[in-house]
PDB file of N, CA, C and O in Angstrom:
ATOM      1  N   MET A   1     -67.448 -40.785 -75.673  1.00  0.00           N
ATOM      2  CA  MET A   1     -68.515 -41.984 -76.115  1.00  0.00           C
ATOM      3  C   MET A   1     -69.769 -41.604 -76.898  1.00  0.00           C
ATOM      4  O   MET A   1     -70.789 -40.954 -76.669  1.00  0.00           O
ATOM      5  N   ASN A   2     -69.180 -42.385 -78.068  1.00  0.00           N
ATOM      6  CA  ASN A   2     -69.658 -42.267 -78.860  1.00  0.00           C
ATOM      7  C   ASN A   2     -71.354 -42.199 -78.419  1.00  0.00           C
ATOM      8  O   ASN A   2     -71.755 -41.954 -77.282  1.00  0.00           O
ATOM      9  N   GLU A   3     -72.465 -42.558 -79.956  1.00  0.00           N
ATOM     10  CA  GLU A   3     -73.397 -43.049 -79.503  1.00  0.00           C
ATOM     11  C   GLU A   3     -73.670 -43.997 -80.119  1.00  0.00           C
ATOM     12  O   GLU A   3     -73.062 -44.315 -81.141  1.00  0.00           O
ATOM     13  N   LEU A   4     -74.814 -44.765 -79.541  1.00  0.00           N
ATOM     14  CA  LEU A   4     -75.592 -45.609 -79.727  1.00  0.00           C
ATOM     15  C   LEU A   4     -75.852 -46.385 -80.822  1.00  0.00           C
ATOM     16  O   LEU A   4     -76.637 -45.952 -81.665  1.00  0.00           O
ATOM     17  N   GLN A   5     -75.269 -47.590 -80.979  1.00  0.00           N
ATOM     18  CA  GLN A   5     -74.409 -48.253 -82.054  1.00  0.00           C
ATOM     19  C   GLN A   5     -75.766 -49.652 -81.432  1.00  0.00           C
ATOM     20  O   GLN A   5     -75.723 -50.153 -80.308  1.00  0.00           O
ATOM     21  N   VAL A   6     -76.879 -50.019 -82.559  1.00  0.00           N
ATOM     22  CA  VAL A   6     -77.454 -51.467 -82.894  1.00  0.00           C
ATOM     23  C   VAL A   6     -76.692 -52.357 -83.700  1.00  0.00           C
ATOM     24  O   VAL A   6     -75.767 -51.955 -84.405  1.00  0.00           O
ATOM     25  N   PHE A   7     -76.892 -53.046 -83.659  1.00  0.00           N
ATOM     26  CA  PHE A   7     -75.714 -54.723 -83.993  1.00  0.00           C
ATOM     27  C   PHE A   7     -77.303 -55.909 -83.927  1.00  0.00           C
ATOM     28  O   PHE A   7     -78.331 -55.842 -83.253  1.00  0.00           O
ATOM     29  N   GLN A   8     -76.869 -56.806 -84.867  1.00  0.00           N
ATOM     30  CA  GLN A   8     -77.375 -58.223 -84.547  1.00  0.00           C
ATOM     31  C   GLN A   8     -76.405 -58.863 -84.323  1.00  0.00           C
ATOM     32  O   GLN A   8     -75.261 -58.523 -84.625  1.00  0.00           O
ATOM     33  N   TYR A   9     -76.802 -60.123 -83.626  1.00  0.00           N
ATOM     34  CA  TYR A   9     -75.415 -61.103 -83.508  1.00  0.00           C
ATOM     35  C   TYR A   9     -76.379 -62.378 -83.156  1.00  0.00           C
ATOM     36  O   TYR A   9     -77.255 -62.190 -82.311  1.00  0.00           O
ATOM     37  N   GLN A  10     -76.271 -63.519 -83.694  1.00  0.00           N
ATOM     38  CA  GLN A  10     -76.983 -64.930 -83.492  1.00  0.00           C
ATOM     39  C   GLN A  10     -79.068 -64.519 -83.529  1.00  0.00           C
ATOM     40  O   GLN A  10     -79.875 -64.563 -82.600  1.00  0.00           O
ATOM     41  N   GLY A  11     -79.184 -64.320 -84.358  1.00  0.00           N
ATOM     42  CA  GLY A  11     -80.380 -63.361 -84.348  1.00  0.00           C
ATOM     43  C   GLY A  11     -81.443 -61.991 -82.889  1.00  0.00           C
ATOM     44  O   GLY A  11     -82.614 -61.793 -82.569  1.00  0.00           O
ATOM     45  N   ARG A  12     -80.159 -61.473 -82.521  1.00  0.00           N
ATOM     46  CA  ARG A  12     -80.461 -61.144 -81.559  1.00  0.00           C
ATOM     47  C   ARG A  12     -79.957 -59.494 -81.537  1.00  0.00           C
ATOM     48  O   ARG A  12     -78.914 -59.167 -82.103  1.00  0.00           O
ATOM     49  N   GLU A  13     -80.433 -58.945 -81.139  1.00  0.00           N
ATOM     50  CA  GLU A  13     -80.331 -57.376 -81.323  1.00  0.00           C
ATOM     51  C   GLU A  13     -79.435 -57.180 -80.263  1.00  0.00           C
ATOM     52  O   GLU A  13     -79.257 -58.099 -79.464  1.00  0.00           O
ATOM     53  N   PHE A  14     -78.507 -55.498 -80.073  1.00  0.00           N
ATOM     54  CA  PHE A  14     -77.133 -55.643 -79.113  1.00  0.00           C
ATOM     55  C   PHE A  14     -76.998 -53.681 -78.882  1.00  0.00           C
ATOM     56  O   PHE A  14     -76.044 -52.927 -79.073  1.00  0.00           O
ATOM     57  N   ARG A  15     -77.732 -53.542 -78.634  1.00  0.00           N
ATOM     58  CA  ARG A  15     -77.026 -52.317 -78.342  1.00  0.00           C
ATOM     59  C   ARG A  15     -75.495 -51.972 -77.587  1.00  0.00           C
ATOM     60  O   ARG A  15     -74.937 -52.657 -76.730  1.00  0.00           O
ATOM     61  N   ALA A  16     -75.148 -51.035 -78.033  1.00  0.00           N
ATOM     62  CA  ALA A  16     -73.375 -50.968 -77.105  1.00  0.00           C
ATOM     63  C   ALA A  16     -72.626 -49.337 -77.551  1.00  0.00           C
ATOM     64  O   ALA A  16     -72.862 -48.596 -78.505  1.00  0.00           O
ATOM     65  N   THR A  17     -72.293 -49.292 -77.154  1.00  0.00           N
ATOM     66  CA  THR A  17     -71.209 -47.755 -77.238  1.00  0.00           C
ATOM     67  C   THR A  17     -69.786 -47.942 -77.042  1.00  0.00           C
ATOM     68  O   THR A  17     -69.139 -48.833 -76.491  1.00  0.00           O
ATOM     69  N   LYS A  18     -69.415 -46.689 -77.735  1.00  0.00           N
ATOM     70  CA  LYS A  18     -67.468 -47.213 -77.544  1.00  0.00           C
ATOM     71  C   LYS A  18     -67.379 -45.666 -75.387  1.00  0.00           C
ATOM     72  O   LYS A  18     -67.840 -44.547 -75.158  1.00  0.00           O
ATOM     73  N   GLN A  19     -66.655 -46.546 -74.651  1.00  0.00           N
ATOM     74  CA  GLN A  19     -65.302 -45.147 -74.503  1.00  0.00           C
ATOM     75  C   GLN A  19     -64.195 -46.021 -74.233  1.00  0.00           C
ATOM     76  O   GLN A  19     -64.077 -47.243 -74.133  1.00  0.00           O
ATOM     77  N   ASP A  20     -63.409 -45.030 -74.144  1.00  0.00           N
ATOM     78  CA  ASP A  20     -62.311 -44.958 -74.165  1.00  0.00           C
ATOM     79  C   ASP A  20     -61.494 -46.171 -74.829  1.00  0.00           C
ATOM     80  O   ASP A  20     -60.443 -46.726 -74.510  1.00  0.00           O
ATOM     81  N   GLU A  21     -62.695 -46.416 -76.218  1.00  0.00           N
ATOM     82  CA  GLU A  21     -62.324 -47.109 -77.438  1.00  0.00           C
ATOM     83  C   GLU A  21     -62.558 -48.540 -76.692  1.00  0.00           C
ATOM     84  O   GLU A  21     -61.743 -49.458 -76.784  1.00  0.00           O
ATOM     85  N   GLN A  22     -63.861 -48.629 -75.884  1.00  0.00           N
ATOM     86  CA  GLN A  22     -64.060 -50.557 -75.744  1.00  0.00           C
ATOM     87  C   GLN A  22     -65.248 -50.608 -75.399  1.00  0.00           C
ATOM     88  O   GLN A  22     -65.559 -50.235 -74.268  1.00  0.00           O
ATOM     89  N   PRO A  23     -66.095 -51.029 -76.196  1.00  0.00           N
ATOM     90  CA  PRO A  23     -66.868 -51.034 -76.247  1.00  0.00           C
ATOM     91  C   PRO A  23     -68.031 -51.375 -74.901  1.00  0.00           C
ATOM     92  O   PRO A  23     -67.787 -52.277 -74.099  1.00  0.00           O
ATOM     93  N   TRP A  24     -68.914 -50.778 -74.831  1.00  0.00           N
ATOM     94  CA  TRP A  24     -69.941 -51.281 -73.487  1.00  0.00           C
ATOM     95  C   TRP A  24     -71.727 -51.443 -73.813  1.00  0.00           C
ATOM     96  O   TRP A  24     -72.373 -50.854 -74.680  1.00  0.00           O
ATOM     97  N   PHE A  25     -72.007 -52.018 -73.229  1.00  0.00           N
ATOM     98  CA  PHE A  25     -72.917 -53.151 -73.730  1.00  0.00           C
ATOM     99  C   PHE A  25     -74.203 -52.864 -73.069  1.00  0.00           C
ATOM    100  O   PHE A  25     -74.474 -53.609 -72.127  1.00  0.00           O
ATOM    101  N   ILE A  26     -75.121 -51.864 -73.390  1.00  0.00           N
ATOM    102  CA  ILE A  26     -76.269 -52.174 -72.529  1.00  0.00           C
ATOM    103  C   ILE A  26     -76.734 -54.099 -71.825  1.00  0.00           C
ATOM    104  O   ILE A  26     -77.038 -55.191 -72.307  1.00  0.00           O
ATOM    105  N   ALA A  27     -76.571 -53.645 -70.820  1.00  0.00           N
ATOM    106  CA  ALA A  27     -76.828 -54.663 -69.784  1.00  0.00           C
ATOM    107  C   ALA A  27     -78.421 -55.496 -69.388  1.00  0.00           C
ATOM    108  O   ALA A  27     -78.748 -56.209 -68.440  1.00  0.00           O
ATOM    109  N   SER A  28     -79.185 -54.993 -70.641  1.00  0.00           N
ATOM    110  CA  SER A  28     -80.751 -55.793 -70.562  1.00  0.00           C
ATOM    111  C   SER A  28     -80.482 -56.198 -71.582  1.00  0.00           C
ATOM    112  O   SER A  28     -80.864 -57.368 -71.547  1.00  0.00           O
ATOM    113  N   ASP A  29     -79.825 -55.906 -73.034  1.00  0.00           N
ATOM    114  CA  ASP A  29     -79.664 -56.505 -74.178  1.00  0.00           C
ATOM    115  C   ASP A  29     -79.254 -58.007 -73.880  1.00  0.00           C
ATOM    116  O   ASP A  29     -79.884 -58.986 -74.277  1.00  0.00           O
ATOM    117  N   VAL A  30     -78.047 -58.034 -73.084  1.00  0.00           N
ATOM    118  CA  VAL A  30     -77.141 -59.230 -72.427  1.00  0.00           C
ATOM    119  C   VAL A  30     -77.821 -60.151 -72.000  1.00  0.00           C
ATOM    120  O   VAL A  30     -78.188 -61.176 -72.574  1.00  0.00           O
ATOM    121  N   CYS A  31     -78.069 -59.661 -70.584  1.00  0.00           N
ATOM    122  CA  CYS A  31     -79.206 -60.469 -69.666  1.00  0.00           C
ATOM    123  C   CYS A  31     -80.191 -61.030 -70.600  1.00  0.00           C
ATOM    124  O   CYS A  31     -80.655 -62.161 -70.745  1.00  0.00           O
ATOM    125  N   ARG A  32     -80.389 -59.795 -71.246  1.00  0.00           N
ATOM    126  CA  ARG A  32     -82.177 -60.906 -72.246  1.00  0.00           C
ATOM    127  C   ARG A  32     -81.779 -62.423 -73.690  1.00  0.00           C
ATOM    128  O   ARG A  32     -82.468 -63.360 -74.095  1.00  0.00           O
ATOM    129  N   ALA A  33     -80.021 -61.825 -74.119  1.00  0.00           N
ATOM    130  CA  ALA A  33     -79.496 -63.220 -74.643  1.00  0.00           C
ATOM    131  C   ALA A  33     -79.674 -63.980 -73.828  1.00  0.00           C
ATOM    132  O   ALA A  33     -80.471 -64.906 -73.981  1.00  0.00           O
ATOM    133  N   LEU A  34     -78.854 -63.766 -72.537  1.00  0.00           N
ATOM    134  CA  LEU A  34     -78.473 -64.913 -72.037  1.00  0.00           C
ATOM    135  C   LEU A  34     -79.373 -65.292 -70.554  1.00  0.00           C
ATOM    136  O   LEU A  34     -78.869 -65.516 -69.454  1.00  0.00           O
ATOM    137  N   GLU A  35     -80.906 -65.284 -70.917  1.00  0.00           N
ATOM    138  CA  GLU A  35     -82.042 -65.417 -70.467  1.00  0.00           C
ATOM    139  C   GLU A  35     -82.245 -65.517 -68.972  1.00  0.00           C
ATOM    140  O   GLU A  35     -82.718 -66.407 -68.264  1.00  0.00           O
ATOM    141  N   ILE A  36     -81.628 -64.065 -68.662  1.00  0.00           N
ATOM    142  CA  ILE A  36     -81.399 -63.583 -67.221  1.00  0.00           C
ATOM    143  C   ILE A  36     -82.374 -62.385 -66.827  1.00  0.00           C
ATOM    144  O   ILE A  36     -82.185 -61.218 -67.170  1.00  0.00           O
ATOM    145  N   SER A  37     -83.185 -62.730 -66.244  1.00  0.00           N
ATOM    146  CA  SER A  37     -84.302 -61.709 -66.518  1.00  0.00           C
ATOM    147  C   SER A  37     -84.223 -60.673 -64.637  1.00  0.00           C
ATOM    148  O   SER A  37     -85.153 -60.144 -64.029  1.00  0.00           O
ATOM    149  N   ASP A  38     -83.134 -60.741 -64.360  1.00  0.00           N
ATOM    150  CA  ASP A  38     -82.962 -59.408 -63.617  1.00  0.00           C
ATOM    151  C   ASP A  38     -81.368 -59.025 -62.972  1.00  0.00           C
ATOM    152  O   ASP A  38     -80.410 -59.263 -62.236  1.00  0.00           O
ATOM    153  N   THR A  39     -82.352 -57.886 -64.394  1.00  0.00           N
ATOM    154  CA  THR A  39     -80.728 -57.294 -65.040  1.00  0.00           C
ATOM    155  C   THR A  39     -79.821 -56.439 -63.375  1.00  0.00           C
ATOM    156  O   THR A  39     -78.613 -56.201 -63.346  1.00  0.00           O
ATOM    157  N   ALA A  40     -80.620 -56.194 -62.413  1.00  0.00           N
ATOM    158  CA  ALA A  40     -80.337 -55.279 -61.429  1.00  0.00           C
ATOM    159  C   ALA A  40     -79.207 -56.333 -60.975  1.00  0.00           C
ATOM    160  O   ALA A  40     -78.079 -55.849 -60.889  1.00  0.00           O
ATOM    161  N   THR A  41     -79.358 -57.897 -60.630  1.00  0.00           N
ATOM    162  CA  THR A  41     -78.741 -58.499 -59.536  1.00  0.00           C
ATOM    163  C   THR A  41     -77.624 -58.912 -60.320  1.00  0.00           C
ATOM    164  O   THR A  41     -76.636 -59.366 -59.743  1.00  0.00           O
ATOM    165  N   ALA A  42     -77.659 -58.803 -61.689  1.00  0.00           N
ATOM    166  CA  ALA A  42     -76.801 -59.189 -62.624  1.00  0.00           C
ATOM    167  C   ALA A  42     -75.685 -58.618 -62.331  1.00  0.00           C
ATOM    168  O   ALA A  42     -74.601 -59.188 -62.209  1.00  0.00           O
ATOM    169  N   LEU A  43     -75.977 -57.113 -62.167  1.00  0.00           N
ATOM    170  CA  LEU A  43     -74.881 -56.259 -62.082  1.00  0.00           C
ATOM    171  C   LEU A  43     -74.375 -55.979 -61.137  1.00  0.00           C
ATOM    172  O   LEU A  43     -73.361 -55.301 -60.970  1.00  0.00           O
ATOM    173  N   GLN A  44     -75.092 -56.519 -60.350  1.00  0.00           N
ATOM    174  CA  GLN A  44     -74.559 -56.615 -58.474  1.00  0.00           C
ATOM    175  C   GLN A  44     -72.879 -56.978 -58.640  1.00  0.00           C
ATOM    176  O   GLN A  44     -71.955 -56.290 -58.206  1.00  0.00           O
ATOM    177  N   ARG A  45     -72.766 -58.390 -59.473  1.00  0.00           N
ATOM    178  CA  ARG A  45     -71.381 -59.248 -59.466  1.00  0.00           C
ATOM    179  C   ARG A  45     -70.423 -58.301 -60.236  1.00  0.00           C
ATOM    180  O   ARG A  45     -69.289 -58.441 -59.777  1.00  0.00           O
ATOM    181  N   LEU A  46     -70.470 -57.227 -61.415  1.00  0.00           N
ATOM    182  CA  LEU A  46     -69.596 -56.350 -61.602  1.00  0.00           C
ATOM    183  C   LEU A  46     -68.932 -55.986 -60.438  1.00  0.00           C
ATOM    184  O   LEU A  46     -69.308 -55.796 -59.281  1.00  0.00           O
ATOM    185  N   ASP A  47     -67.685 -55.924 -61.097  1.00  0.00           N
ATOM    186  CA  ASP A  47     -66.696 -55.037 -60.349  1.00  0.00           C
ATOM    187  C   ASP A  47     -66.595 -53.502 -60.994  1.00  0.00           C
ATOM    188  O   ASP A  47     -66.781 -53.340 -62.200  1.00  0.00           O
ATOM    189  N   GLU A  48     -66.295 -52.423 -60.136  1.00  0.00           N
ATOM    190  CA  GLU A  48     -67.305 -51.538 -59.965  1.00  0.00           C
ATOM    191  C   GLU A  48     -66.866 -50.780 -61.320  1.00  0.00           C
ATOM    192  O   GLU A  48     -67.765 -50.070 -61.770  1.00  0.00           O
ATOM    193  N   ASP A  49     -65.326 -50.789 -62.271  1.00  0.00           N
ATOM    194  CA  ASP A  49     -64.643 -50.253 -63.373  1.00  0.00           C
ATOM    195  C   ASP A  49     -64.806 -50.993 -64.250  1.00  0.00           C
ATOM    196  O   ASP A  49     -64.026 -50.863 -65.193  1.00  0.00           O
ATOM    197  N   GLU A  50     -66.354 -52.589 -64.387  1.00  0.00           N
ATOM    198  CA  GLU A  50     -66.891 -52.864 -65.356  1.00  0.00           C
ATOM    199  C   GLU A  50     -68.203 -52.185 -65.671  1.00  0.00           C
ATOM    200  O   GLU A  50     -69.120 -52.629 -66.362  1.00  0.00           O
ATOM    201  N   LYS A  51     -68.130 -51.106 -65.082  1.00  0.00           N
ATOM    202  CA  LYS A  51     -70.246 -50.398 -64.675  1.00  0.00           C
ATOM    203  C   LYS A  51     -69.827 -49.188 -65.425  1.00  0.00           C
ATOM    204  O   LYS A  51     -68.752 -48.621 -65.623  1.00  0.00           O
ATOM    205  N   GLY A  52     -71.112 -48.988 -65.787  1.00  0.00           N
ATOM    206  CA  GLY A  52     -71.163 -47.251 -66.512  1.00  0.00           C
ATOM    207  C   GLY A  52     -72.450 -46.891 -66.459  1.00  0.00           C
ATOM    208  O   GLY A  52     -73.422 -47.576 -66.777  1.00  0.00           O
ATOM    209  N   TYR A  53     -72.422 -45.334 -65.873  1.00  0.00           N
ATOM    210  CA  TYR A  53     -73.460 -44.872 -66.497  1.00  0.00           C
ATOM    211  C   TYR A  53     -73.851 -43.913 -67.280  1.00  0.00           C
ATOM    212  O   TYR A  53     -74.984 -43.487 -67.506  1.00  0.00           O
ATOM    213  N   GLY A  54     -72.905 -43.624 -67.650  1.00  0.00           N
ATOM    214  CA  GLY A  54     -72.535 -42.657 -68.631  1.00  0.00           C
ATOM    215  C   GLY A  54     -73.349 -42.201 -69.961  1.00  0.00           C
ATOM    216  O   GLY A  54     -73.118 -41.106 -70.474  1.00  0.00           O
ATOM    217  N   PHE A  55     -74.276 -43.062 -70.471  1.00  0.00           N
ATOM    218  CA  PHE A  55     -75.050 -43.201 -71.672  1.00  0.00           C
ATOM    219  C   PHE A  55     -76.126 -43.763 -70.906  1.00  0.00           C
ATOM    220  O   PHE A  55     -76.190 -44.455 -69.890  1.00  0.00           O
ATOM    221  N   ASN A  56     -77.072 -43.184 -71.818  1.00  0.00           N
ATOM    222  CA  ASN A  56     -78.755 -43.442 -71.611  1.00  0.00           C
ATOM    223  C   ASN A  56     -79.784 -43.501 -72.037  1.00  0.00           C
ATOM    224  O   ASN A  56     -80.678 -42.765 -71.617  1.00  0.00           O
ATOM    225  N   PRO A  57     -80.016 -44.567 -73.190  1.00  0.00           N
ATOM    226  CA  PRO A  57     -80.460 -45.055 -74.135  1.00  0.00           C
ATOM    227  C   PRO A  57     -81.830 -45.212 -73.293  1.00  0.00           C
ATOM    228  O   PRO A  57     -82.517 -46.082 -73.829  1.00  0.00           O
ATOM    229  N   TYR A  58     -82.627 -44.515 -71.845  1.00  0.00           N
ATOM    230  CA  TYR A  58     -83.858 -44.513 -72.012  1.00  0.00           C
ATOM    231  C   TYR A  58     -84.268 -43.049 -71.151  1.00  0.00           C
ATOM    232  O   TYR A  58     -84.567 -42.962 -69.960  1.00  0.00           O
ATOM    233  N   PRO A  59     -84.182 -42.030 -72.093  1.00  0.00           N
ATOM    234  CA  PRO A  59     -84.050 -40.936 -71.211  1.00  0.00           C
ATOM    235  C   PRO A  59     -85.465 -40.026 -70.568  1.00  0.00           C
ATOM    236  O   PRO A  59     -85.818 -38.847 -70.560  1.00  0.00           O
ATOM    237  N   TRP A  60     -86.006 -41.341 -70.056  1.00  0.00           N
ATOM    238  CA  TRP A  60     -87.338 -41.139 -69.290  1.00  0.00           C
ATOM    239  C   TRP A  60     -86.917 -41.695 -67.879  1.00  0.00           C
ATOM    240  O   TRP A  60     -86.990 -41.235 -66.739  1.00  0.00           O
ATOM    241  N   ARG A  61     -86.536 -42.650 -68.315  1.00  0.00           N
ATOM    242  CA  ARG A  61     -85.538 -43.461 -66.353  1.00  0.00           C
ATOM    243  C   ARG A  61     -84.740 -42.047 -66.060  1.00  0.00           C
ATOM    244  O   ARG A  61     -84.564 -41.074 -66.793  1.00  0.00           O
ATOM    245  N   SER A  62     -84.308 -42.319 -64.648  1.00  0.00           N
ATOM    246  CA  SER A  62     -83.626 -41.329 -64.229  1.00  0.00           C
ATOM    247  C   SER A  62     -82.126 -42.102 -64.587  1.00  0.00           C
ATOM    248  O   SER A  62     -81.509 -41.388 -65.377  1.00  0.00           O
ATOM    249  N   SER A  63     -81.468 -43.172 -64.288  1.00  0.00           N
ATOM    250  CA  SER A  63     -80.810 -43.887 -65.495  1.00  0.00           C
ATOM    251  C   SER A  63     -81.170 -45.337 -65.778  1.00  0.00           C
ATOM    252  O   SER A  63     -82.013 -46.002 -65.176  1.00  0.00           O
ATOM    253  N   ALA A  64     -80.299 -45.772 -66.919  1.00  0.00           N
ATOM    254  CA  ALA A  64     -79.561 -46.851 -66.903  1.00  0.00           C
ATOM    255  C   ALA A  64     -78.812 -47.917 -67.246  1.00  0.00           C
ATOM    256  O   ALA A  64     -78.194 -48.178 -68.278  1.00  0.00           O
ATOM    257  N   PRO A  65     -78.901 -48.271 -66.626  1.00  0.00           N
ATOM    258  CA  PRO A  65     -77.306 -48.791 -66.567  1.00  0.00           C
ATOM    259  C   PRO A  65     -75.999 -49.708 -67.425  1.00  0.00           C
ATOM    260  O   PRO A  65     -76.445 -50.855 -67.403  1.00  0.00           O
ATOM    261  N   ILE A  66     -75.065 -49.743 -67.923  1.00  0.00           N
ATOM    262  CA  ILE A  66     -74.464 -50.577 -69.116  1.00  0.00           C
ATOM    263  C   ILE A  66     -73.524 -51.053 -68.388  1.00  0.00           C
ATOM    264  O   ILE A  66     -73.394 -50.683 -67.221  1.00  0.00           O
ATOM    265  N   ASP A  67     -72.291 -52.420 -69.252  1.00  0.00           N
ATOM    266  CA  ASP A  67     -72.163 -53.062 -68.547  1.00  0.00           C
ATOM    267  C   ASP A  67     -70.672 -52.575 -69.879  1.00  0.00           C
ATOM    268  O   ASP A  67     -70.715 -51.814 -70.846  1.00  0.00           O
ATOM    269  N   SER A  68     -69.733 -53.268 -69.423  1.00  0.00           N
ATOM    270  CA  SER A  68     -68.719 -52.978 -70.956  1.00  0.00           C
ATOM    271  C   SER A  68     -68.233 -54.482 -70.898  1.00  0.00           C
ATOM    272  O   SER A  68     -68.588 -55.262 -70.015  1.00  0.00           O
ATOM    273  N   GLN A  69     -67.367 -54.807 -71.954  1.00  0.00           N
ATOM    274  CA  GLN A  69     -67.340 -55.965 -72.205  1.00  0.00           C
ATOM    275  C   GLN A  69     -68.363 -56.796 -72.440  1.00  0.00           C
ATOM    276  O   GLN A  69     -68.148 -57.983 -72.687  1.00  0.00           O
TER     277      GLN A  69
END
């Protein structure tokens, strides 16, 4: 897994990393862009293989979910 990368798209900031050459986006960034206030509920709709917890951009928290594609 690569380190966290930050990029801009249409005036919004997104953080992502790569796992197996695939981008994995920070769920809270995607939800903020889509104006979804409850990230945890949004993640419940993803299949297990679409979620990952391998990278924690918030080391002071126990886990911060990330999602792929």
